[in-house]
C-alpha positions as CSV (number, residue, x, y, z in Angstrom):
1,M,-3.7,-8.6,-6.7
2,E,-1.2,-5.9,-5.5
3,Y,0.8,-5.8,-2.3
4,L,2.3,-2.6,-1.2
5,L,4.6,-1.9,1.9
6,D,3.4,0.8,4.4
7,T,6.6,2.4,5.8
8,A,9.3,4.9,5.2
9,N,11.9,2.9,7.1
10,L,14.7,2.3,4.7
11,E,15.9,-0.9,6.2
12,E,12.5,-2.4,6.1
13,I,12.1,-1.3,2.4
14,K,15.3,-2.8,1.5
15,Y,14.3,-6.1,3.0
16,F,10.9,-6.5,1.6
17,N,11.7,-4.9,-1.8
18,G,14.5,-7.5,-2.2
19,K,12.4,-10.6,-1.0
20,F,8.6,-9.9,-1.3
21,P,6.6,-9.3,-4.5
22,I,5.6,-5.8,-3.5
23,V,4.6,-3.3,-6.2
24,G,5.4,-0.2,-4.2
25,V,5.5,1.8,-1.0
26,T,3.0,4.0,0.7
27,T,3.8,6.7,3.2
28,N,1.8,9.4,5.0
29,P,3.0,12.5,7.1
30,T,3.2,10.4,10.4
31,I,5.2,7.6,8.8
32,I,7.6,10.1,7.3
33,A,7.9,12.1,10.6
34,N,8.6,8.9,12.5
35,E,11.8,8.6,10.6
36,N,12.9,12.1,12.0
37,G,15.1,12.9,8.9
38,D,15.3,15.3,5.9
39,Y,12.1,14.8,3.8
40,K,13.9,15.0,0.5
41,K,16.5,12.7,1.5
42,I,13.9,10.1,2.8
43,I,11.9,10.2,-0.4
44,N,15.0,10.1,-2.6
45,S,16.3,7.1,-0.7
46,I,13.1,5.3,-1.1
47,L,13.1,5.8,-4.7
48,A,16.7,4.7,-5.0
49,I,15.7,1.4,-3.4
50,I,12.5,0.6,-5.3
51,G,13.4,2.2,-8.6
52,T,11.2,4.2,-11.0
53,E,8.7,1.4,-11.9
54,K,7.3,0.5,-8.6
55,M,4.8,3.1,-7.0
56,L,5.6,5.4,-4.3
57,H,2.5,7.0,-2.6
58,V,3.2,10.4,-0.9
59,Q,0.7,12.6,0.9
60,V,0.1,16.2,0.7
61,L,-0.8,18.4,3.9
62,G,-2.7,21.3,2.4
63,R,-6.5,21.6,3.1
64,E,-7.5,23.9,0.3
65,A,-7.6,22.7,-3.2
66,D,-5.2,25.3,-4.6
67,I,-2.5,24.3,-1.9
68,I,-3.0,20.6,-2.5
69,I,-2.6,21.2,-6.2
70,K,0.7,23.3,-5.6
71,E,2.1,20.6,-3.4
72,A,1.4,17.9,-6.0
73,E,3.1,19.9,-8.6
74,L,6.1,20.4,-6.3
75,L,6.3,16.7,-5.6
76,K,6.2,16.0,-9.3
77,D,8.9,18.5,-10.1
78,T,11.2,17.4,-7.2
79,F,11.1,13.7,-7.4
80,E,11.6,11.3,-10.4
81,G,9.6,8.2,-10.0
82,N,6.2,6.5,-10.3
83,L,4.5,8.9,-7.7
84,Y,1.0,8.7,-6.5
85,I,-0.3,11.8,-4.8
86,K,-2.2,10.9,-1.6
87,I,-5.1,13.3,-1.0
88,P,-7.5,13.1,2.0
89,V,-11.2,12.8,1.0
90,S,-12.9,16.2,1.6
91,D,-14.7,18.6,-0.5
92,E,-11.5,20.5,-1.4
93,G,-9.6,17.2,-1.7
94,L,-12.2,15.9,-4.3
95,K,-11.9,19.3,-6.1
96,A,-8.1,18.8,-6.1
97,M,-8.3,15.3,-7.3
98,S,-10.4,16.2,-10.4
99,E,-8.0,19.1,-11.4
100,L,-4.9,16.9,-10.9
101,K,-6.3,14.1,-12.7
102,N,-7.1,16.3,-15.7
103,R,-3.4,17.2,-15.6
104,G,-2.3,13.7,-15.8
105,F,-1.2,13.0,-12.0
106,N,-1.6,9.7,-10.3
107,I,-3.8,10.0,-7.3
108,T,-4.6,8.0,-4.2
109,A,-7.5,9.0,-2.1
110,T,-6.9,8.5,1.6
111,G,-8.4,9.1,5.0
112,I,-11.3,7.0,4.1
113,L,-13.8,5.6,6.5
114,T,-16.9,5.0,4.5
115,S,-18.1,3.3,1.3
116,Q,-19.4,6.6,-0.2
117,Q,-16.1,8.3,0.3
118,I,-14.5,5.5,-1.8
119,V,-17.0,5.9,-4.5
120,M,-16.9,9.7,-4.5
121,A,-13.1,9.6,-4.7
122,A,-13.3,7.2,-7.7
123,K,-15.7,9.4,-9.5
124,A,-13.5,12.5,-8.8
125,G,-10.6,10.6,-10.6
126,A,-8.5,8.8,-8.0
127,D,-6.7,5.8,-9.2
128,Y,-6.6,4.1,-5.8
129,M,-8.8,4.7,-2.7
130,A,-7.3,3.7,0.7
131,P,-10.0,2.8,3.3
132,Y,-8.8,2.5,6.9
133,V,-9.9,-1.0,7.8
134,N,-8.7,-1.3,11.5
135,R,-9.4,2.4,12.2
136,A,-13.0,1.9,11.1
137,D,-13.3,-1.3,13.4
138,N,-11.9,0.8,16.3
139,I,-14.7,3.3,16.1
140,G,-17.4,0.7,16.1
141,G,-17.7,0.3,12.2
142,D,-16.8,-2.6,10.0
143,G,-13.8,-1.9,7.8
144,V,-14.3,-5.1,5.7
145,K,-17.9,-4.2,5.0
146,V,-16.8,-0.6,3.9
147,V,-14.6,-2.3,1.3
148,R,-17.3,-4.8,0.2
149,D,-20.0,-2.3,-0.2
150,A,-17.8,0.1,-2.2
151,F,-16.5,-2.8,-4.4
152,D,-20.2,-3.7,-5.1
153,I,-21.1,-0.3,-6.1
154,L,-18.1,0.3,-8.2
155,S,-18.5,-3.1,-10.0
156,R,-21.8,-1.7,-11.5
157,D,-19.8,0.9,-13.4
158,K,-18.1,-0.9,-16.3
159,N,-16.0,2.1,-17.0
160,N,-14.4,2.1,-13.5
161,K,-10.8,1.5,-13.4
162,A,-10.1,2.8,-9.9
163,K,-8.8,0.2,-7.3
164,I,-9.6,-0.2,-3.7
165,L,-6.3,-0.2,-1.8
166,G,-7.0,-1.6,1.7
167,A,-5.0,0.1,4.4
168,S,-4.6,0.4,8.3
169,F,-4.3,-3.3,9.2
170,K,-3.4,-4.8,12.5
171,N,-3.5,-8.5,11.6
172,V,-3.4,-11.0,8.8
173,K,-7.3,-11.7,9.1
174,Q,-8.2,-8.1,8.3
175,V,-5.9,-8.2,5.2
176,H,-7.4,-11.4,4.0
177,E,-10.9,-10.6,4.6
178,S,-10.5,-7.3,2.8
179,I,-9.1,-9.0,-0.2
180,L,-12.0,-11.4,-0.2
181,A,-14.3,-8.3,0.0
182,G,-12.9,-6.8,-3.1
183,A,-9.7,-4.9,-2.3
184,E,-7.6,-5.2,-5.5
185,A,-4.6,-3.9,-3.5
186,V,-3.4,-3.7,0.1
187,T,-0.8,-1.7,1.8
188,V,0.6,-3.5,4.9
189,G,3.1,-2.8,7.7
190,S,6.2,-4.8,7.9
191,D,5.1,-6.8,11.0
192,V,1.8,-7.9,9.4
193,L,3.4,-8.5,6.0
194,K,5.9,-10.9,7.6
195,Q,3.1,-12.8,9.3
196,M,1.2,-13.2,6.0
197,I,3.7,-16.0,4.9
198,Y,4.4,-17.5,8.3
199,H,3.0,-20.8,9.5
200,P,4.8,-23.1,12.0
201,Y,4.1,-26.1,9.9
202,T,5.9,-24.5,7.1
203,D,9.1,-24.2,9.1
204,W,8.6,-27.8,10.4
205,S,8.2,-29.1,6.9
206,I,11.5,-27.4,5.7
207,E,13.3,-28.7,8.8
208,K,11.9,-32.3,8.0
209,F,13.0,-32.1,4.4
210,E,16.5,-31.2,5.4
211,S,16.8,-33.8,8.1
212,D,15.6,-36.6,5.9
213,W,17.8,-35.3,3.0
214,G,20.8,-35.1,5.4
215,K,20.6,-38.7,6.5
216,V,21.3,-39.9,2.9
217,Y,23.2,-37.2,1.2
218,G,24.8,-35.4,4.1
219,S,23.8,-32.6,6.4
220,G,23.9,-29.2,4.8
221,K,24.1,-30.5,1.3
222,T,22.0,-29.0,-1.5
223,L,21.7,-29.8,-5.1
224,I,24.6,-27.7,-5.8
225,D,26.8,-30.2,-4.1
226,I,25.6,-33.3,-5.8
227,L,24.8,-32.3,-9.4
C-alpha cells in the first residue's frame, strides 16, 4: 500500500514528509497555480524536500501527443528526481503514453472517471492510473465502483504491473473504501491525510497514560528521565 500527498504547498510537504510514511507527492496544474509562484522553483523546492527516491508526479498541459511528448522530455531534462509524467486519458494522451513508455518514462494516467479509462491507460503503458473518486460521486457516479471494476479486470491479466492510484478524496471513508476496492496507492490532501490517523479516543488514551504515569513517576517524566 502506497500513500502520497496531493499538494504543492511546501510547508505541508515538509510536515508530512517528515512525519508520515508517504512515498511521494502528486501535483496538477491547478495545485501548482494555487501556489502562485515560479514553476521551476516550486518543483525544485519539492524535490529538495522529498529527495530523489520518492516520487513526484507532474502533469503536462498539451492536448496533442507530440506536444505532450515534448513537455515530458523537457520535464525530464529540467528536473532531477523520480518523476512521473501525468497525462490525461484521451486518444492523444494514450498515444503519448505508449511512445513515452517505450522511451523509458514513468507515467501516471489522470483525469479518469471510468473503469475502462483505467484499463486502457494500463494497456497503453501507464505505471499508475488515477481515478477521481469524489468527482465521480459528484456527477452521480460511484467512484469506489470505478476502482473496484477496474481492479477486477486488471487482476485477470497476470502480466499487469500497473497500479490504481486513487485520487480526488473529500473524506477518509472514500479513501478507505477505495483501498478495499483494490487501489494499491492513494494520493490524499493534507486535511484528509491528517484525519486518517485521528481518533478522539487515541488522544484520550495518550492523556490517560501520561496522567497515570505522572502520579507515580512525576508529571512530564519520560523513560529518558528514569533509565
